[in-house]
N, C-alpha and C positions, 0 to 999 in steps of 0.2 A: 529499608527493606519492607516490602508490602507484607501484610499478614496473609493476604490471599495470593499465593504464588504457586507455580507449578514446577516441580523439579523436572529437569529434562531427562528423557530416556536417552541413555548412552552418553550423557555428559560426564566426563572424567575429570575429577578435581585433582589437579597436580600440585604438589608442593613446590614452593618457589625454589628455583635453582640458583646456585651461587654465580655471581658474575666473575669476570676475569680478575677483579680486585678482591674477590672473596666476600663481597657484600650481597646478601640475598636480595633478589629483585622484588620490587614492591608488588604485592598482589592486590588487585582491584576486584570489588564485587559490583556487579552490574545487573540491574533489572531492565528487561526489554518489555515495555508495556505495549500490548497489541490490541487489535480488534478482538472480539470474542472468539473462543475456541470454535473451530469449524470454519473460520474465515481463512482466506488465502494469506493474509498478513500474519495471522497467528502461526500458521504452518511455517512460513518463512522465518519468523522470529525464533521458533523452536529450533530450526535447523542452524541458524546463525549462532544462537547461544551454545548449542552443543559443540560446534567446531571451535568457537572462541575458548570454551572451557577446556578443550583438549589441547589446543595449540599455543595458548598464551597465558599470561598471568591475569587475564580478565575472566573471572569466574562468573558466568552469566546464567541467569534463569529467565524464562519467558513466561509472562502471565497475560491472560486474556481479560480484557475489561469491556467498556462500552465503546461508543463511537469516538471520533476525533475530538468532539467537544468535551469529552471526559479526559482523553489522553493528553491533549495539548497543555492544559494547566498543570498536569503532573510533571511534564518535562520542563515547562517554562519556570516552574518553582523549584526545580531540582529534586522533586519527590520521586521521580523515575529517572533512570540514567539515560535510556534511549527509548525511541518509539519508531515504528514504521508508519509513515503518514504520507498522503498524496500531496503533490506539488501545489495544487490549487488550494487545498485546505490550509496548509501551513502558511502559504502566502497571505491568505485572508486573515489568519490568526495573528501573524506578525504585524499586520497593519490595523487589526481590530475592525474588520469590515463586517457590517451587519448584512443579513440577519444572523449569521452563524456565530459571530463574536461581537461582544459589546465593549471590549477593551483590547488594547494592544498586548501582544506577547513578544516583547522585544528581546528576550533572552534565548529564543530558539536559534539554534545553529545547525546548518547542514553538515553532516559528517561525510556522507557519500550519496550521490545520486544512485538509485538502486535499479529495481526491476520495472518492467512495464506491466501495468495491470490492465486487463481487458474485460469489459463488462458488456452484457447484452441482455436479451430476454430469454428466460427459460420457460418452456412449456412441456406438457406431457408428450411422450412420443406419438400417441394416437390422437393428439389434439388437431382439430380442423384449422387451427391458426397456422398459416403458412407465410404470411407477409405482415409488415407493420400495420398496414391498413386493416387487417383482420382483427386487430385488437379492439376496434370500435365495438362498444356494447359489452365487452368481456370484463370479467373480474380480474383486476390488475392490482398488484401490491403497490402501496404508496405510503405517504406520511413519513415513515422512517424516523420516528420521534427521538430515538437515541443515536441516530447516525445521519446528521443533516447533510453530510456530503453525498450519501446515497440518495437523499431526497433531491439534491441538485442533479445528480447523475440520472436519476429516474426521469426528471423533467426534461433533461437533454435528450433522452431516448424517446420520450413521447414526442418531443419537437421533431426529432429525426423522422418519425413516421408521419409528420404533417397532421397530427391530431392533437386534441387538447384533453386535459383532465376531465372536462365536462362530458366527453364522449366515451368515457370508460366508467366502470363501477369500481371504486377504490376500496381495496381491502387493507385497512391500516395494519402496519407492522412496525416493530421497533428498529429492526436492522435487517441486513441482507440474509443472515442465517434463517430467521423465522420466515422470511419471504420465500426462500427456497422450500422450506418445510411446508408452507401453506399450499404450494403446488402439489407436493407429494401427498398431502393429506386431503386434497380435493377441495380446499377452501378458497383457492384462487386458480384462475385459468392461466395466469402468466406472472412470473416473478421478474421484476426489474432489478437492475443493479446486481445481477448474478455474474460472478467472475469465473473465468476459466480456472479449473484445477482446485476449486474449493472442496474441502473435505466433505462438507455437508451435501454437495451435489453427488458425490460418489456414493454416499450413504443412501440418499433418496433414490438414485438411479438403480441401486441394487434391489430395491423393493418395487418401485414404480418407474419404468423406463422414461427418461426425459431427453430433451434435445434443446439445442440453442436455435434461436431465430436470428437470421442475418439482418443487420441494420442496412439501411439504404445508403449506398456510397455515392450517390449522385451529387453533383456540385451543389444543387439547391438544398438537399437534405443535409449535407455536411455543413453548409453555412448556418442552417437552422440549429444544428447541434452545437457548434462552437459559440454561437451567440449566448447559449445558456451555460456552457461549460468551456471556458476559454482555453485552458491548456490541453483540451482533448483533441484527438485525431480519430477519424474513422478509418480503420485499417483491417487487413486480413488477420485471422488468428495467427498468433506466433507460438513458437515452441512445439512441443510434442502434444498433440491434441487427441484425446480419446475418440476413436472413430465412431463409437456408438452414440456420441452426443451431436452428431451432424455439424461439427464446428470447423472442419478442415477448410471448407471453402466459404465460410461465413465471414461477414464483416462485423467488427466490434468497435466500441468506443474505448480507446486506449489512452493512458496517461501515465506519467512517471510516479513511482513511489520513492520516498527518501528514507534514509536512516538519519534520524534527527536526534540531537542532544541539546544540552544546556551550554551556554557560552563559557561557563567556568569549569567545565570538565577538564581533568588533567591532560596535558599534551601527550604524556607518555602512554596513557590509556588509549587515546584516539589513534596514535601511531600504530599501536599493536593491532587495533581493530582493522585499520586500513591495510596493514601489511597482510593480514589474513585474507581480506577481500581481494587484494591485488594478486596474491600468489597462490591461492588455494581454490580457484573457481571450480576445477574438476571435482574436487572432493565435496564442495558445497552442493554441486549439482546432484551428487549421489544422495545427499540428504533431502534436497528439494529441487525439482527441475526448474522452478522459477529463477534459479540462479543462472540458467542459460542466458538470461537477459542481463544479468548483473556482471558485465564484463569490464575490463580495464578502460576501454574507450568511453564508456558511459559514466564512469565514476565522477569525473570532473565535467560539469556542464555549464555552458554560458547562459543557459536558459533558467538558471536558479531563481527561485522565488523568495528565498531567504538567504542571508549571507552564510558562507562556509565558516566552520570553526577555524581559528588560526592554525591549529595543528594540521588540519586538512589542507589548508593552503600551502603550508610548508612541505607537506608530503608530496603534493602534486607538483610543486616547483622542483623538488628533488628528482621527480620522475620525468621532468621535462614536458609535462602536459598542461601546465597552467599558462594560459595565453593572456595577451594584453587585453583582449575583449573580456575575458573572465575577471581580470583585475578591475577593469572599469565598472563592470556590473557589481562586483563585490563592494567597491567603495560607494557606489550609489545606494546599495542596500544598507551598508553600515551607517550611512548618513541618516537613514530613517530610524535607526535604533537609538540615536542620541536624544 
């Protein structure tokens, strides 16, 4: 258990109930390590932990830390139970691909494919920046020293606009939260890697109105984007979008987020987690609307970048959604873990 954890609001700790045989069900304690407080992943982690603690013997707490390069080793070494991480990042970590990772993290296992994350450029409402080309010469957040995935996403967004880092004035930040804050404080003209429904955007918007800039969805721009960030897609905003952020008709760079754990996590724990995700989507949406994307058809995906946990495979087979193509991909990835 981490020293630095955050108890969930509304999480109800329930005593283990007797089974039909009169034996108390085993209670599990779980840490969900996420990106920093104020990030989208942290909000989703808090919501998931709350529902798990209410409905299962998995008593979970969510804690915000640094970027994926901090979170991945914690999960790989079993020092954190779960984390919410994007498909590209865990795939790179599993294989030990530079520059983000200098060693393999072969203990990572996919519990469930989760929600879609969508990022774009955030500017002030009264900003003269109206298109990606308008970013030239402007102060743009970059570096993302504690969140290398955001650095990669930011480069993909820059590429989408057909410009280069040399054509903007880089404002160094550590992660996406201070990037958004820099726009609110007037230290930057545009924040890259800003995700829909981030708590920090709501906070900034209450003080200084902001809006999203639409990415270029042309074929050429899309090709430039995915050359930098392979699993990404340029797509319309999904879910319920705040109208004041000018996002309803905007295009974003979207990609999948995973619920990730360690390969030695108990099967019974994983089964309980998946059962909640499979059967309680409406309640989870009440906690956080990002669960609108985390639906049954998405949980098992053939496009996995790391292998699923054995208990997840068994769960999806029992539900009749595990396909031959998924099994082939699973075995291909397991071979890399040897």
